[in-house]
C-alpha positions in Angstrom: 97.9 86.4 150.3 97.4 87.5 153.9 97.8 85.2 156.9 94.0 85.1 157.4 93.5 84.1 153.7 96.2 81.4 154.2 94.4 80.0 157.3 91.1 80.0 155.4 92.6 77.4 153.0 93.1 75.0 155.9 90.5 72.5 156.7 88.2 73.3 159.6 89.8 70.4 161.5 93.3 71.8 161.0 92.1 75.2 162.1 90.5 73.8 165.2 93.8 71.9 166.0 95.8 75.1 165.7 93.4 77.0 167.9 93.6 74.1 170.5 97.4 74.0 170.2 97.6 77.8 170.9 95.1 77.5 173.8 96.8 74.6 175.5 100.3 75.9 175.1 99.3 79.4 176.3 97.5 77.9 179.3 100.5 75.8 180.4 102.9 78.7 179.8 100.7 80.8 182.1 100.9 78.1 184.8 104.7 77.9 184.3 105.0 81.7 184.6 103.0 81.5 187.9 105.4 79.0 189.2 108.5 80.9 188.2 107.5 84.6 188.5 104.3 84.9 190.6 106.4 86.6 193.2 107.1 89.4 190.7 103.4 90.4 190.3 103.1 94.2 190.6 99.3 94.4 190.6 96.4 92.5 189.2 97.5 91.0 185.9 100.7 93.1 185.8 103.9 91.0 186.1 107.5 92.3 185.7 108.2 89.2 183.6 105.3 87.6 181.7 106.5 84.8 179.4 103.0 84.0 178.0 102.9 87.5 176.4 105.6 86.3 174.0 103.4 83.4 173.0 100.5 85.8 172.4 102.6 87.8 169.9 104.3 84.8 168.3 101.0 82.9 167.8 99.2 85.9 166.4 102.2 86.9 164.2 102.3 83.4 162.7 98.7 82.3 162.8 96.8 85.6 162.8 93.2 85.2 163.9 93.6 81.5 164.8 96.3 82.4 167.3 94.1 85.2 168.7 91.1 82.8 169.1 93.3 80.2 170.9 94.7 82.8 173.2 91.3 84.3 174.0 89.8 80.9 174.8 92.8 80.0 176.9 92.6 83.3 178.7 89.0 82.8 179.5 89.8 79.4 180.9 92.6 81.0 183.0 90.5 83.7 184.4 87.9 81.2 185.4 90.5 78.9 186.9 92.5 81.4 188.8 90.0 84.2 189.4 86.5 84.6 190.5 84.5 82.0 188.7 81.3 83.9 189.2 82.5 87.1 187.4 81.4 86.0 183.9 81.6 89.4 182.2 85.1 90.1 183.7 86.4 86.7 182.7 85.1 86.8 179.2 86.2 90.4 178.5 89.6 89.8 179.9 90.0 86.7 177.7 88.8 88.7 174.6 91.3 91.5 175.4 94.1 88.9 175.7 93.3 87.5 172.3 92.5 90.8 170.6 95.4 93.0 171.8 98.1 91.0 169.9 95.9 90.9 166.9 95.4 94.7 167.0 99.1 95.2 167.5 99.7 93.0 164.4 97.3 95.0 162.3 98.8 98.3 163.5 102.3 97.0 162.9 101.5 95.9 159.3 100.1 99.4 158.6 102.5 101.6 160.5 105.7 99.8 159.7 104.7 98.6 156.2 105.4 95.0 157.1 104.6 92.0 154.8 101.4 90.1 156.0 103.3 86.8 155.7 106.3 88.2 157.6 108.6 87.8 154.7 111.9 89.6 155.2 111.1 90.2 158.9 114.2 91.6 160.5 115.4 91.9 164.1 114.5 95.6 163.9 111.0 94.7 162.9 110.7 92.2 165.8 111.8 94.9 168.2 109.3 97.5 166.9 106.5 95.0 166.9 107.3 93.7 170.4 107.3 97.3 171.8 104.1 98.1 170.0 102.5 94.9 171.3 103.6 95.6 174.9 102.1 99.0 174.8 98.8 98.0 173.2 98.4 95.0 175.4 99.2 96.8 178.7 97.0 99.7 177.8 94.0 97.6 176.9 94.3 95.3 179.9 95.0 98.0 182.4 92.2 100.2 181.2 89.9 97.3 181.7 91.3 96.4 185.2 91.2 100.1 186.3 87.6 100.5 185.0 86.5 97.3 186.9 88.4 98.3 190.1 91.0 95.5 189.9 93.9 97.9 189.9 94.2 101.3 191.7 97.2 102.9 190.0 96.6 102.9 186.2 99.9 104.4 185.2 102.2 102.3 187.4 100.3 99.1 186.6 100.4 99.9 182.8 104.2 100.5 183.0 104.8 97.3 185.0 102.6 95.2 182.6 104.2 96.8 179.5 107.7 96.0 180.8 106.7 92.5 181.8 105.1 91.9 178.5 108.1 93.2 176.6 110.5 91.1 178.6 108.4 88.0 178.1 108.1 88.7 174.4 111.8 89.2 174.0 112.5 86.0 175.8 110.1 83.9 173.7 111.1 85.5 170.4 114.8 85.0 171.3 114.1 81.3 172.1 112.1 80.9 168.9 114.9 82.5 166.9 117.4 80.2 168.5 115.2 77.1 167.8 114.9 78.2 164.1 118.7 78.7 163.8 119.3 75.3 165.5 116.7 73.6 163.1 118.4 75.2 160.1 121.8 74.1 161.3 120.6 70.5 161.8 118.9 70.5 158.4 122.2 71.6 156.7 124.1 68.8 158.4 121.7 66.2 157.1 121.9 67.6 153.5 
């Protein structure tokens, strides 16, 4: 069973709640990142540390397309909130890239690295490889779009900055998630 097949077994209400959870969490993580790291922005959309990118990958790894949909919706809301609200095509395409790039990285990782769709036996090495692949795919897709629309002038430098920022953000989120899982397991073992 794939992650998409598993999510199909959920009720439409549960699927909607998961999409909403991803969207709201991602939106507020973006706001928090602005508060903490806005001063580290290299160019349009390229930060040297970008915590929400870790949520992108985490949500899509765990919830597959539901995570991607939540991120896309949230990114559209973000681009309307913090960008030019009259640039409808730019805002929607940017949001779709934000939701699709981690999903594409997930598909590529499953094929290229022969990973289990349900992430069974996922190792630290697998997380590392997937996080690097995600950072590359996400930075390339976003910066191609930003360069084509004239939002960034230096494609290579902006892609590098965004890739590094996405990777750092991903590592921070995945490390925090791993710590929370270990803490949960430790607490569960104490109760038993």
